[in-house]
C-alpha positions in Angstrom: 3.6 -20.6 -3.5 3.9 -21.5 0.3 2.5 -19.1 2.8 4.9 -17.1 5.2 4.6 -15.5 8.4 5.8 -11.8 7.4 4.9 -9.7 4.5 7.8 -9.3 1.9 8.2 -5.8 0.5 10.5 -4.6 -2.7 12.3 -1.2 -1.8 14.5 1.1 -3.4 18.2 0.2 -2.0 18.8 4.0 -1.7 16.4 3.9 1.2 18.2 1.4 3.1 21.3 3.4 3.1 22.9 1.5 0.5 25.5 3.6 -1.6 24.0 3.1 -5.0 23.0 6.4 -5.9 24.4 8.4 -8.7 26.9 10.0 -6.7 28.0 7.2 -4.5 25.4 8.5 -1.9 22.1 7.0 -0.3 18.7 8.2 0.9 18.1 6.3 4.0 14.5 6.2 5.2 14.4 5.7 8.7 11.1 4.6 9.0 11.4 1.8 6.1 14.9 0.7 7.2 14.8 0.7 10.9 10.9 0.5 11.9 8.9 -1.2 9.0 11.6 -4.1 8.8 10.9 -5.2 11.7 7.8 -6.6 10.4 8.6 -7.4 7.0 11.4 -8.7 4.8 12.7 -6.5 2.6 13.8 -7.2 -1.0 16.5 -4.0 -2.1 16.1 -3.5 -5.4 18.4 -0.5 -7.7 17.4 -0.7 -11.4 20.2 1.7 -12.8 22.9 -0.6 -11.0 21.6 -3.6 -11.3 21.1 -2.7 -15.1 24.9 -2.2 -15.3 25.6 1.3 -14.8 28.3 2.3 -12.6 28.5 4.2 -9.3 29.4 7.2 -9.5 27.5 7.8 -12.8 25.9 10.6 -14.7 22.6 11.7 -13.3 19.7 10.4 -15.7 16.4 12.2 -16.8 13.2 11.2 -18.9 13.0 12.9 -22.0 9.7 13.0 -24.0 10.5 12.8 -28.3 8.7 11.6 -31.1 9.6 7.8 -30.6 8.2 7.9 -26.9 9.7 8.2 -23.4 13.4 7.8 -23.1 15.9 8.1 -20.2 19.0 10.0 -21.0 22.2 10.8 -19.5 22.3 14.5 -18.6 25.6 15.1 -19.8 26.8 12.8 -22.9 23.3 12.0 -23.9 23.4 8.4 -23.8 20.0 6.4 -24.1 19.7 4.2 -21.4 16.3 3.6 -22.4 16.9 0.0 -23.8 19.0 -0.9 -21.5 16.6 -0.1 -18.5 13.7 -1.7 -20.6 15.4 -4.9 -20.9 16.6 -5.2 -17.1 13.1 -4.1 -16.0 11.5 -7.2 -17.8 13.9 -9.3 -16.5 14.2 -8.1 -13.1 10.0 -7.8 -12.9 9.6 -11.6 -13.6 12.2 -12.6 -10.6 9.8 -10.1 -8.2 6.8 -11.7 -9.2 8.3 -14.9 -8.5 9.2 -13.7 -4.9 5.3 -13.0 -4.0 5.7 -9.6 -2.9 3.4 -7.9 -0.8 4.2 -4.4 -1.9 6.9 -2.0 -2.8 8.4 1.2 -1.5 10.2 3.5 -4.3 12.6 6.4 -4.3 10.4 9.7 -5.2 11.5 11.9 -8.4 13.6 8.9 -9.8 13.1 8.4 -13.5 13.7 4.8 -13.1 11.7 4.4 -9.8 9.6 7.7 -9.1 5.9 7.0 -8.9 4.1 10.2 -10.0 5.4 13.7 -10.8 9.0 12.5 -12.2 10.2 15.5 -14.5 10.0 15.0 -18.1 12.0 17.2 -20.5 11.5 17.9 -23.9 14.2 17.8 -26.6 15.1 21.4 -26.6 17.6 22.9 -24.5 15.7 25.6 -22.9 12.6 23.5 -22.5 10.6 23.6 -19.0 10.2 20.0 -17.6 6.6 18.8 -16.4 5.8 16.9 -13.6 3.8 14.1 -15.9 6.2 11.4 -15.6 6.6 7.9 -13.9 10.3 5.9 -13.9 10.5 3.2 -16.2 11.1 0.7 -13.9 8.1 1.3 -11.4 5.8 2.0 -14.4 6.5 -1.6 -15.6 6.7 -3.3 -12.2 2.9 -1.4 -12.2 1.8 -2.6 -15.4 2.7 -6.3 -14.6 1.7 -6.3 -10.8 -1.5 -4.1 -10.9 -2.8 -5.3 -7.5 0.6 -5.0 -6.0 0.3 -2.0 -3.2 2.9 0.7 -4.0 4.1 3.8 -2.4 7.0 6.3 -2.6 8.9 6.9 0.1 7.8 10.6 0.7 4.3 9.5 1.0 4.9 7.7 4.4 5.5 11.0 5.8 1.7 12.0 5.6 -0.1 9.6 8.1 -3.1 9.1 6.2 -1.1 7.7 3.3 0.9 5.8 5.6 -1.8 4.3 7.2 -3.3 3.4 3.6 0.0 1.4 2.4 0.4 -0.5 5.6 -3.3 -1.4 5.6 -2.7 -2.7 2.0 0.4 -4.8 2.4 -0.8 -6.8 5.5 -4.2 -7.2 4.1 -2.5 -8.2 0.6 -0.1 -10.5 2.7 -3.1 -12.2 4.4 -4.9 -12.3 1.1 -2.2 -13.8 -0.9 -1.1 -16.3 1.8 -4.8 -17.2 2.7 -6.9 -16.9 -0.2 -5.0 -16.7 -3.4 -2.8 -19.5 -2.8 -5.5 -22.0 -2.2 -8.5 -20.3 -3.3 -12.2 -21.2 -2.4 -15.6 -19.8 -2.3 -15.8 -20.3 1.4 -12.2 -18.6 2.0 -13.4 -15.5 0.4 -16.5 -15.2 2.1 -14.8 -15.6 5.4 -12.3 -13.3 4.1 -14.6 -10.6 3.2 -16.5 -11.1 6.7 -13.1 -10.5 8.6 -12.5 -7.4 6.6 -15.7 -5.5 6.1 -15.2 -2.9 8.8 -11.4 -2.2 7.3 -12.8 -1.4 4.1 -16.0 0.5 5.5 -13.1 3.0 7.1 -11.5 3.9 3.5 -14.0 3.5 1.0 -17.6 2.9 1.9 -18.6 2.8 -1.8 -16.2 0.1 -2.5 -16.8 -1.7 0.4 -20.8 -2.1 -0.9 -19.0 -3.4 -4.2 -17.1 -6.1 -2.4 -19.7 -7.0 -0.7 -21.8 -7.6 -3.8 -18.8 -9.6 -5.2 -18.4 -12.0 -2.3 -22.2 -12.4 -2.0 -22.4 -13.5 -6.0 -19.5 -15.8 -5.7 -21.3 -18.8 -5.8 -22.7 -17.9 -9.2 -19.8 -16.8 -10.8 -16.2 -18.0 -12.0 -14.2 -18.3 -9.0 -10.7 -17.3 -10.6 -12.0 -14.2 -12.2 -14.3 -13.5 -9.1 -11.0 -13.5 -6.4 -9.2 -11.3 -9.1 -11.9 -8.9 -9.2 -12.2 -8.9 -5.5 -8.2 -8.6 -4.6 -8.3 -5.6 -7.4 -11.3 -3.9 -5.4 -10.1 -4.5 -2.1 -6.7 -2.9 -2.9 -8.5 0.0 -4.7 -10.9 0.6 -1.6 -7.5 0.5 0.8 -5.4 2.9 -1.7 -8.3 5.6 -0.5 -7.5 7.3 2.3 -9.1 6.9 5.7 -10.5 10.2 7.0 -11.5 11.1 10.5 -15.2 11.2 9.3 -14.9 7.6 7.5 -13.7 6.5 11.0 -16.0 8.1 12.9 -19.1 6.5 10.8 -17.3 3.0 11.7 -17.2 4.0 15.2 -20.5 4.4 15.3 -21.7 1.4 13.5 -19.5 -0.9 15.9 -21.2 1.3 19.1 -24.5 -0.3 17.7 -23.4 -3.7 18.8 -23.3 -2.6 22.4 -26.7 -1.2 22.4 -28.1 -3.6 24.7 -25.2 -4.1 27.0 -23.8 -0.8 27.5 -25.1 1.6 30.3 -26.6 5.1 29.1 -23.3 6.8 30.7 -21.4 4.4 28.8 -23.0 5.0 25.6 -22.6 8.9 25.8 -19.0 8.8 26.8 -18.3 6.6 23.7 -20.2 9.0 21.5 -18.6 12.1 22.9 -14.9 10.6 21.9 -15.9 9.6 18.8 -17.0 13.3 17.9 -14.0 14.8 19.9 -12.2 12.3 17.2 -14.1 13.7 14.1 -13.6 17.2 15.0 -9.6 16.4 15.5 -9.4 16.8 19.5 -7.8 13.5 19.9 -6.3 10.5 18.0 -8.4 7.3 16.7 -6.4 5.2 19.7 -8.5 6.9 22.4 -12.2 5.8 21.4 -10.7 2.7 19.7 -9.2 1.4 23.0 -12.5 2.2 25.0 -14.6 0.3 22.1 -11.9 -2.7 22.6 -12.2 -2.6 26.2 -16.1 -3.2 26.4 -15.4 -5.9 23.3 -13.4 -7.7 25.7 -15.9 -7.3 28.7 -19.1 -8.0 26.8 -20.7 -11.1 24.8 -21.6 -9.3 21.3 -20.5 -12.0 19.1 -17.6 -13.6 17.1 -17.9 -11.4 14.1 -17.1 -7.9 15.8 -14.1 -9.9 17.6 -12.8 -11.1 14.3 -12.6 -7.3 12.7 -9.1 -6.7 11.4 -10.1 -3.2 11.6 -8.9 -3.3 15.0 -5.5 -4.2 14.7 -5.0 -4.4 10.6 -1.3 -4.0 10.7 1.2 -4.5 13.4 0.8 -1.8 16.6 4.1 -1.0 16.7 4.2 0.7 13.3 2.2 3.4 15.0 0.2 4.9 12.0 -3.0 5.3 13.9 
């Protein structure tokens, strides 16, 4: 595997404006197609068309019966489960070889939806339950459990978007800097640069990741790195709330205790408190902290923290 300068992200093809939906239309997502695409390489995937279904075509739905979950055509009742399963097994292997760093799925799709996809019973009047996962999305998640996944609908939520962006760019750094040529020293260095980012998303998993890194010399390296990668993605999958962020900002402020004047400290504390209360965004106290970081010598460790820019600032989730 060779390192690349940009993450590579799989995406449901309809979200890029491709006319692959059952009615020949699309569901273009402007953030993915026009903004995210400037910083990542996108790999379009349409499981239904790529598995051999036509455009236009019958709509599909998930049906639960004694044989398990089936992918059925609505009008004709044609069972497309085996076709989709066979295709998914091959396509997921191809995607695994491409070294993806994430995937954006179309919500509610019986092939691509991640959560709350409608599942119908066999009877004509049964009400669907919102308990399903699309067949292709389910197989991808099982085969690539560390891969960051999201639905396009979740990207409208600033906290969920922040989480996904942090995951895909951290996954890319992890894969190209650590997983491709692992060593104990690289794991320790990688963890050191990401500590505050983990803390901002999950204080408990931040501590667990610290224990994994601290014990790397005593454990088999491949299993340790795999465990670390799994826990790192789990940590960043949690929402970064204003309270968590404010705690990290106060932690950073502690590094300036010997170099800032009392009035400067008080100014930062007020900005952090106002951010915690929702009076302004994270960028306000963060910008001032970065100003002081450039101005004062407080050690190299803080300046190397990925927390300050976990992904390109042009993506604007913060």
